[in-house]
N, C-alpha and C positions, 0 to 999 in steps of 0.2 A: 383898646376898645372900651367905650364907656358902658355902664350898666344898661342904658337905654338902647345903645347900638347892639349890645349882646342879646338883649331881649327881642329886638326886631329881627336879628339874624336867626335866633332860635325859632321864632314864629314862621319865618320863611322856610327854614329847614323842615319844620313840622308839616307845613302845607305840602311841600314837595313829597315828603314821606307818605302822607295820607293819600295823595293822588297816585303815587306809585303802588299803593295797596288797593286801588280801585275805588277810593272815596271820591265824591264830588264836593268841592268847596262851595258852600252856599253864601257864607259871609265871613268877614274877618273884622275883628275889633268892634263887635256890636256893642254900642253903649246906650244906656238909658239911665234914668235917675237911680235905679236900684243897683246898678253895677255894670260890669263889662264881661263879655264873653270873647275869648281870644279867637276861637275858630268855631264855626258852625258848619257841619258837613253832613252828607248823607252816605250811608252804607246800606245797600239793599233797601229794606223798608223802614230803616231807622234814621231818625234825626239825631246826630251826635254833637253834643256840646263839649268842646275840648278846652281845657286849661293847659297852657304851655308854661313850663318852668325851665329856664335855661341857667346852667351853672358851668363854672370852669373847674370845679372840684367837688368832692363829697365831704370836704372838711367839716361842714356844718350839717351833714346828713344828706339823705336822698332829696333830690329836687322836689319830689311830690309832697314831702313833709312840709313844704312851705305853703301848701294849700290849707290854710287855717280854717277853723270853724267859722270865723267872720267872713272869710273869702268865700267859703261854700255857701253861706247864707246869701251873699250878694249874687253869686252865680245862679242860685235857685230862683231868686226874685227876678233877675234879668231874664232867665229862661221863661218864667211864667209870663212876663210881659211880652217877650218875643212870640211865644205861642199864641197868646191872646191877640196881639196886634196882627198876626198873619193868619188868624183863624185856623190854627193847627192844634186845637185842644185835644183832639182824638188821635194825634200822631204818636207812634211809638218813639220814645226817646231814650237816650242813655248819656251818661256823663263819663268822659275819659280824661286822663291826664297824660300828657306827653312830656317826658323829661328829655331835654336836649343838653348834652355835655360837650364842651369844647376842650379838647386836650391836644397839645402839640399841633395846633392849627387845623385839626380835623374834628368834625361834629359826629357824635353818635346819638342814636335815638332809642329811647325805651318807651313803649306804648303800654300804658296801664288801662285796660278796657273795663268798662262797666264798674267804675268806682262807686261803691255804695255810700251815699252820704246820708 
């Protein structure tokens, strides 16, 4: 499996996980000049912006550690654009990271909610 295929599989697993937890998926792979947001979902009265990181091992650390300062900045800018474009400036929002690990052909998910950037 290539890195791109692994990433796409991880995002699919993350979406299925979120839906199983009662979230509604609003958008996937939202792109603008500022950056990209992997998943935008709603939970209750919150709009949740989700970064998905998929790994085959923890050899180089936890998957969420790959969300660098630069990546956070791009996600924030893309979020601001999304909110403005959709006239949602007064919407409650939060940022989550979903770690997806593939081991022995099986995926596992770790959901880190309300990551403070």
